[in-house]
MMTF fields as JSON, N, C-alpha, C and O atoms, coordinates in Angstrom:
{
  "mmtfVersion": "1.0.0",
  "mmtfProducer": "UNKNOWN",
  "numBonds": 339,
  "numAtoms": 340,
  "numGroups": 85,
  "numChains": 1,
  "numModels": 1,
  "chainsPerModel": [1],
  "groupsPerChain": [85],
  "chainIdList": ["A"],
  "bondAtomList": [4, 2, 8, 6, 12, 10, 16, 14, 20, 18, 24, 22, 28, 26, 32, 30, 36, 34, 40, 38, 44, 42, 48, 46, 52, 50, 56, 54, 60, 58, 64, 62, 68, 66, 72, 70, 76, 74, 80, 78, 84, 82, 88, 86, 92, 90, 96, 94, 100, 98, 104, 102, 108, 106, 112, 110, 116, 114, 120, 118, 124, 122, 128, 126, 132, 130, 136, 134, 140, 138, 144, 142, 148, 146, 152, 150, 156, 154, 160, 158, 164, 162, 168, 166, 172, 170, 176, 174, 180, 178, 184, 182, 188, 186, 192, 190, 196, 194, 200, 198, 204, 202, 208, 206, 212, 210, 216, 214, 220, 218, 224, 222, 228, 226, 232, 230, 236, 234, 240, 238, 244, 242, 248, 246, 252, 250, 256, 254, 260, 258, 264, 262, 268, 266, 272, 270, 276, 274, 280, 278, 284, 282, 288, 286, 292, 290, 296, 294, 300, 298, 304, 302, 308, 306, 312, 310, 316, 314, 320, 318, 324, 322, 328, 326, 332, 330, 336, 334],
  "bondOrderList": [1, 1, 1, 1, 1, 1, 1, 1, 1, 1, 1, 1, 1, 1, 1, 1, 1, 1, 1, 1, 1, 1, 1, 1, 1, 1, 1, 1, 1, 1, 1, 1, 1, 1, 1, 1, 1, 1, 1, 1, 1, 1, 1, 1, 1, 1, 1, 1, 1, 1, 1, 1, 1, 1, 1, 1, 1, 1, 1, 1, 1, 1, 1, 1, 1, 1, 1, 1, 1, 1, 1, 1, 1, 1, 1, 1, 1, 1, 1, 1, 1, 1, 1, 1],
  "groupList": [{"groupName": "UNK", "atomNameList": ["N", "CA", "C", "O"], "elementList": ["N", "C", "C", "O"], "formalChargeList": [0, 0, 0, 0], "bondAtomList": [1, 0, 2, 1, 3, 2], "bondOrderList": [1, 1, 2], "singleLetterCode": "X", "chemCompType": "L-PEPTIDE LINKING"}],
  "groupTypeList": [0, 0, 0, 0, 0, 0, 0, 0, 0, 0, 0, 0, 0, 0, 0, 0, 0, 0, 0, 0, 0, 0, 0, 0, 0, 0, 0, 0, 0, 0, 0, 0, 0, 0, 0, 0, 0, 0, 0, 0, 0, 0, 0, 0, 0, 0, 0, 0, 0, 0, 0, 0, 0, 0, 0, 0, 0, 0, 0, 0, 0, 0, 0, 0, 0, 0, 0, 0, 0, 0, 0, 0, 0, 0, 0, 0, 0, 0, 0, 0, 0, 0, 0, 0, 0],
  "groupIdList": [1, 2, 3, 4, 5, 6, 7, 8, 9, 10, 11, 12, 13, 14, 15, 16, 17, 18, 19, 20, 21, 22, 23, 24, 25, 26, 27, 28, 29, 30, 31, 32, 33, 34, 35, 36, 37, 38, 39, 40, 41, 42, 43, 44, 45, 46, 47, 48, 49, 50, 51, 52, 53, 54, 55, 56, 57, 58, 59, 60, 61, 62, 63, 64, 65, 66, 67, 68, 69, 70, 71, 72, 73, 74, 75, 76, 77, 78, 79, 80, 81, 82, 83, 84, 85],
  "secStructList": [7, 7, 1, 1, 7, 7, 7, 7, 7, 7, 7, 7, 7, 7, 7, 7, 7, 7, 7, 7, 7, 2, 2, 2, 2, 2, 2, 2, 2, 2, 2, 2, 2, 2, 6, 6, 1, 7, 2, 2, 2, 2, 2, 2, 2, 2, 2, 2, 2, 2, 2, 2, 2, 7, 2, 2, 2, 2, 2, 2, 2, 2, 7, 6, 6, 1, 7, 1, 3, 3, 3, 1, 6, 6, 1, 1, 7, 3, 3, 3, 7, 4, 4, 4, 7],
  "xCoordList": [112.724, 111.457, 110.504, 110.407, 109.824, 108.901, 107.66, 107.161, 107.178, 105.966, 104.738, 103.811, 104.737, 103.634, 103.963, 105.114, 102.959, 103.128, 103.005, 102.331, 103.661, 103.523, 102.089, 101.436, 101.595, 100.226, 100.163, 101.161, 98.994, 98.884, 99.061, 98.715, 99.601, 99.771, 98.411, 97.614, 98.144, 96.846, 96.795, 97.817, 95.607, 95.51, 95.775, 95.542, 96.264, 96.498, 95.142, 94.318, 94.917, 93.652, 93.769, 94.823, 92.685, 92.57, 91.481, 90.641, 91.491, 90.476, 89.477, 89.85, 88.195, 87.116, 86.226, 85.846, 85.905, 84.995, 83.674, 83.64, 82.583, 81.267, 80.26, 80.48, 79.158, 78.049, 76.852, 76.532, 76.198, 75.011, 73.934, 74.21, 72.709, 71.603, 71.842, 72.523, 71.279, 71.438, 70.992, 71.636, 69.878, 69.38, 70.372, 70.564, 70.99, 71.97, 73.179, 73.682, 73.647, 74.785, 74.465, 75.297, 73.27, 72.878, 72.8, 73.261, 72.217, 72.119, 73.491, 73.757, 74.363, 75.725, 76.421, 77.063, 76.294, 76.908, 76.347, 77.101, 75.038, 74.399, 74.788, 74.988, 74.895, 75.265, 76.7, 76.998, 77.577, 78.969, 79.024, 79.783, 78.221, 78.144, 77.59, 78.084, 76.576, 75.924, 76.912, 76.856, 77.817, 78.785, 80.145, 81.119, 80.209, 81.447, 82.603, 83.67, 82.356, 83.365, 83.325, 82.596, 84.116, 84.154, 83.185, 82.781, 82.825, 81.982, 82.694, 82.055, 84.001, 84.779, 84.67, 84.533, 84.733, 84.625, 83.254, 83.159, 82.198, 80.842, 80.704, 80.182, 81.16, 81.054, 81.866, 81.377, 83.089, 83.937, 83.31, 83.282, 82.811, 82.215, 80.91, 80.621, 80.126, 78.879, 79.177, 78.486, 80.203, 80.575, 81.12, 80.809, 81.925, 82.415, 81.251, 81.248, 80.257, 79.079, 78.331, 77.932, 78.146, 77.473, 78.21, 77.597, 79.509, 80.298, 80.296, 80.291, 80.301, 80.319, 78.99, 78.967, 77.885, 76.563, 75.982, 75.056, 76.499, 75.929, 76.56, 77.628, 75.889, 76.427, 76.519, 77.454, 75.561, 75.62, 76.849, 77.506, 77.158, 78.34, 79.612, 80.526, 79.682, 80.862, 81.055, 82.182, 79.971, 80.058, 80.514, 81.345, 79.974, 80.335, 81.823, 82.478, 82.36, 83.785, 84.668, 85.765, 84.198, 84.997, 85.019, 85.859, 84.121, 84.053, 85.244, 85.382, 86.112, 87.311, 87.016, 87.925, 85.78, 85.44, 85.34, 85.338, 85.256, 85.126, 86.511, 87.389, 86.682, 87.991, 88.265, 87.344, 89.543, 89.943, 90.392, 90.222, 90.973, 91.42, 90.242, 89.406, 90.184, 89.116, 89.617, 90.651, 88.875, 89.211, 88.556, 87.379, 89.312, 88.805, 88.381, 89.144, 87.181, 86.64, 86.639, 86.673, 86.601, 86.55, 87.846, 87.873, 88.913, 90.198, 91.043, 90.602, 92.263, 93.148, 93.91, 94.609, 93.788, 94.514, 93.864, 92.674, 94.631, 94.116, 94.446, 95.588, 93.425, 93.591, 93.339, 92.318, 94.259, 94.089, 93.713, 94.214, 92.843, 92.432, 93.536, 93.916, 94.067, 95.149, 94.729, 95.592, 93.441, 92.975, 93.119, 93.041, 93.328, 93.448, 94.867, 95.115, 95.796, 97.212, 97.621, 98.775],
  "yCoordList": [111.711, 111.001, 111.651, 112.875, 110.837, 111.329, 111.955, 111.478, 113.011, 113.66, 112.829, 112.683, 112.291, 111.457, 109.987, 109.574, 109.211, 107.766, 107.12, 107.638, 105.993, 105.217, 104.724, 104.472, 104.586, 104.066, 102.62, 101.903, 102.184, 100.793, 99.831, 100.138, 98.675, 97.652, 97.071, 96.777, 96.906, 96.317, 94.854, 94.168, 94.383, 92.986, 92.034, 92.356, 90.863, 89.832, 89.296, 88.903, 89.281, 88.789, 87.329, 86.862, 86.629, 85.23, 85.135, 86.028, 84.072, 83.847, 82.816, 81.779, 83.119, 82.204, 82.057, 83.048, 80.84, 80.602, 80.117, 79.141, 80.801, 80.441, 80.352, 80.89, 79.668, 79.598, 80.27, 79.989, 81.156, 81.837, 81.812, 81.555, 82.08, 82.159, 83.322, 84.289, 83.218, 84.26, 85.631, 86.636, 85.678, 86.954, 87.598, 88.814, 86.788, 87.313, 87.858, 88.931, 87.134, 87.596, 88.928, 89.835, 89.044, 90.278, 91.443, 92.544, 91.202, 92.268, 92.64, 93.812, 91.65, 91.928, 92.839, 93.817, 92.517, 93.329, 94.754, 95.723, 94.875, 96.195, 96.987, 98.2, 96.313, 97.021, 97.529, 98.65, 96.704, 97.137, 98.34, 99.281, 98.308, 99.44, 100.671, 101.78, 100.486, 101.556, 102.292, 103.516, 101.545, 102.193, 102.395, 102.748, 102.173, 102.344, 101.557, 102.099, 100.269, 99.404, 98.048, 97.848, 97.132, 95.788, 94.857, 95.12, 93.781, 92.765, 92.137, 91.814, 91.965, 91.412, 92.288, 91.79, 93.602, 94.536, 94.414, 94.378, 94.349, 94.243, 92.971, 93.014, 91.854, 90.578, 90.63, 90.213, 91.131, 91.205, 92.075, 91.691, 93.238, 94.144, 93.581, 93.756, 92.912, 92.308, 91.198, 91.076, 90.39, 89.329, 89.906, 89.398, 90.958, 91.61, 92.086, 91.905, 92.698, 93.185, 92.025, 92.117, 90.946, 89.764, 89.222, 88.983, 89.027, 88.466, 89.382, 88.906, 90.686, 91.648, 91.683, 91.859, 91.517, 91.655, 90.369, 90.429, 89.216, 87.938, 87.507, 86.894, 87.832, 87.512, 86.008, 85.543, 85.244, 83.786, 83.214, 82.315, 83.73, 83.264, 83.618, 82.798, 84.838, 85.24, 84.33, 83.943, 83.987, 83.067, 81.696, 81.062, 81.247, 79.933, 79.869, 78.861, 80.958, 80.998, 80.914, 80.359, 81.46, 81.472, 80.12, 79.893, 79.231, 77.91, 77.074, 76.827, 76.63, 75.877, 74.508, 73.866, 74.051, 72.745, 72.78, 71.729, 73.961, 74.046, 74.02, 74.813, 73.109, 72.887, 73.893, 74.504, 74.057, 74.863, 76.254, 76.703, 76.93, 78.306, 79.22, 78.929, 80.316, 81.274, 82.661, 82.818, 83.667, 85.045, 85.407, 85.121, 86.029, 86.405, 87.862, 88.731, 88.132, 89.489, 90.244, 91.475, 89.554, 90.226, 90.91, 91.68, 90.65, 91.286, 90.348, 89.266, 90.783, 90.004, 88.909, 88.117, 88.85, 87.862, 86.482, 86.314, 85.519, 84.174, 83.37, 83.342, 82.716, 81.9, 80.461, 80.156, 79.585, 78.183, 77.385, 77.635, 76.444, 75.566, 74.539, 73.853, 74.411, 73.453, 71.997, 71.138, 71.698, 70.329, 69.864, 68.665, 70.788, 70.404, 70.05, 69.624, 70.209, 69.941, 68.568, 68.178],
  "zCoordList": [115.388, 115.423, 114.415, 114.338, 113.667, 112.639, 113.272, 114.291, 112.663, 113.144, 112.762, 113.558, 111.549, 111.088, 111.28, 111.141, 111.594, 111.725, 110.352, 109.461, 110.2, 108.959, 108.845, 109.858, 107.622, 107.477, 107.95, 107.882, 108.43, 108.885, 107.72, 106.58, 108.028, 107.001, 106.653, 107.543, 105.376, 105.007, 105.453, 105.462, 105.821, 106.255, 105.099, 103.934, 105.45, 104.44, 103.988, 104.815, 102.706, 102.158, 101.779, 101.349, 101.944, 101.549, 100.489, 100.379, 99.721, 98.696, 99.189, 99.737, 98.984, 99.341, 98.111, 97.487, 97.776, 96.657, 97.237, 97.987, 96.889, 97.407, 96.267, 95.181, 96.531, 95.582, 96.246, 97.401, 95.509, 96.011, 94.936, 93.764, 95.353, 94.4, 93.451, 93.792, 92.268, 91.26, 91.736, 91.436, 92.487, 92.997, 93.967, 93.95, 94.799, 95.758, 95.012, 95.347, 94.01, 93.208, 92.538, 92.524, 91.988, 91.313, 92.293, 91.99, 93.473, 94.475, 95.018, 95.286, 95.184, 95.623, 94.626, 95.009, 93.36, 92.309, 92.333, 92.237, 92.459, 92.472, 93.726, 93.651, 94.873, 96.098, 96.003, 96.415, 95.464, 95.27, 94.338, 94.573, 93.286, 92.364, 93.087, 92.882, 93.924, 94.677, 95.587, 95.704, 96.23, 97.128, 96.462, 97.127, 95.171, 94.4, 95.016, 95.304, 95.205, 95.795, 95.102, 94.13, 95.62, 95.032, 95.757, 96.89, 95.095, 95.714, 96.91, 97.911, 96.81, 97.925, 99.163, 100.281, 98.951, 100.072, 100.732, 101.958, 99.934, 100.479, 101.311, 102.425, 100.784, 101.501, 102.789, 103.839, 102.731, 103.92, 105.007, 106.177, 104.619, 105.601, 106.162, 107.346, 105.327, 105.804, 106.81, 107.821, 106.539, 107.475, 108.779, 109.857, 108.692, 109.916, 110.773, 111.991, 110.123, 110.84, 111.502, 112.663, 110.761, 111.29, 112.508, 113.549, 112.387, 113.482, 114.704, 115.84, 114.475, 115.578, 116.326, 117.544, 115.604, 116.21, 116.788, 117.597, 116.397, 116.839, 118.162, 118.18, 119.266, 120.592, 120.831, 121.483, 120.311, 120.474, 119.776, 120.303, 118.598, 117.875, 118.638, 118.73, 119.188, 119.953, 121.16, 121.471, 121.839, 122.974, 122.525, 123.176, 121.423, 120.881, 120.561, 120.828, 119.982, 119.643, 120.873, 120.816, 121.983, 123.2, 123.904, 124.775, 123.544, 124.162, 123.697, 122.499, 124.62, 124.229, 123.623, 123.096, 123.683, 123.099, 121.586, 120.944, 121.007, 119.55, 118.907, 119.25, 117.985, 117.362, 116.254, 115.712, 115.924, 114.785, 115.16, 116.293, 114.177, 114.354, 114.07, 113.215, 114.789, 114.56, 114.905, 115.554, 114.465, 114.782, 116.101, 116.32, 116.966, 118.273, 118.265, 117.843, 118.722, 118.839, 117.518, 117.523, 116.399, 115.117, 114.733, 113.773, 115.457, 115.183, 114.331, 113.944, 114.048, 113.191, 113.932, 113.301, 115.254, 116.02, 115.838, 116.109, 115.389, 115.216, 116.459, 116.919, 116.992, 118.188, 117.776, 117.16, 118.111, 117.758, 118.993, 120.09, 118.802, 119.888, 120.101, 119.152, 121.327, 121.575, 121.375, 121.193, 121.404, 121.211, 119.768, 119.502, 118.83, 117.424, 117.055, 115.927, 117.954, 117.652, 118.107, 117.932]
}
């Protein structure tokens, strides 16, 4: 048995194309530069924070009346609504 565990598998990334105001794009670029990271990382982490902190959104996601696939509890598990099938 190995003493060290294998590193976790990185999550599968998806591509999203969005349009934002010029000021937001500039600040996003500067913030990514500030933390020495990519703009994608900043957006992903900001959205994770938003989803984690918004209790109304979490409640809304748990309501079975809302159609579509969504992330449950901010984790990687995708839950599909049976009404969409």
